[in-house]
C-alpha positions as CSV (number, residue, x, y, z in Angstrom):
1,M,-19.3,19.8,-11.3
2,K,-17.6,19.8,-15.0
3,E,-14.8,22.0,-13.5
4,L,-14.1,19.6,-10.7
5,D,-14.0,16.8,-12.6
6,T,-11.3,18.5,-14.9
7,I,-9.3,19.4,-11.6
8,V,-9.4,16.1,-10.5
9,T,-8.0,14.5,-13.7
10,I,-5.2,17.2,-14.0
11,I,-4.2,16.2,-10.6
12,G,-4.4,12.6,-11.6
13,I,-2.1,13.3,-14.7
14,I,0.4,15.2,-12.3
15,Y,0.4,12.4,-9.7
16,G,1.2,9.9,-12.4
17,A,3.9,11.9,-13.7
18,F,5.4,12.3,-10.4
19,L,5.1,8.2,-10.0
20,I,6.9,8.0,-13.3
21,L,9.5,10.2,-12.3
22,T,10.3,8.4,-8.9
23,F,11.6,5.4,-11.0
24,F,14.2,7.6,-12.6
25,V,14.9,10.3,-9.8
26,R,16.2,9.9,-6.5
27,S,15.2,13.2,-4.1
28,K,13.4,13.6,-1.0
29,F,10.4,15.0,-2.6
30,T,10.2,11.6,-5.0
31,E,10.7,9.5,-2.4
32,A,8.0,10.9,-0.3
33,M,5.6,10.3,-3.6
34,R,6.8,6.4,-3.8
35,I,3.4,4.3,-3.8
36,D,5.5,1.1,-2.8
37,A,6.7,2.9,0.4
38,L,3.3,3.7,1.2
39,F,1.9,0.2,1.0
40,M,5.0,-2.4,1.8
41,R,6.9,-2.4,5.0
42,N,10.3,-2.6,3.4
43,P,10.4,-0.6,0.4
44,S,13.6,-1.2,-1.5
45,E,15.1,-0.4,-5.0
46,A,13.7,-3.7,-6.4
47,S,10.1,-2.6,-5.5
48,R,11.0,0.6,-7.3
49,P,9.6,-0.3,-10.6
50,L,5.9,-0.6,-9.3
51,N,5.7,3.3,-9.2
52,L,6.7,3.2,-12.9
53,V,3.8,0.8,-13.6
54,A,1.4,2.7,-11.3
55,G,2.5,6.0,-12.6
56,I,1.6,4.6,-16.4
57,F,-1.6,3.6,-15.1
58,V,-2.7,6.6,-13.4
59,A,-1.6,9.3,-16.0
60,G,-3.0,7.0,-18.6
61,Y,-6.3,6.4,-17.2
62,S,-6.5,10.6,-16.4
63,I,-5.5,11.2,-20.0
64,Y,-8.0,8.9,-21.4
65,S,-10.6,10.1,-19.4
66,M,-9.9,13.7,-20.3
67,L,-9.6,12.7,-23.9
68,K,-13.1,10.8,-23.8
69,W,-15.0,14.0,-22.9
């Protein structure tokens, strides 16, 4: 079970990094990963910073939980 926890934590770090990347880079792949595009009706450039904040939280929590072991 410990291996599954490690895999899920690494996936969280990678997804958090992609969310942070969506704030800075505009491409087809990063646009598909945007959190604001998933939950908002009309995502715009004004809602793009939401991805940065969410990415910092997701990656930060995943790194914290990995270091806590």
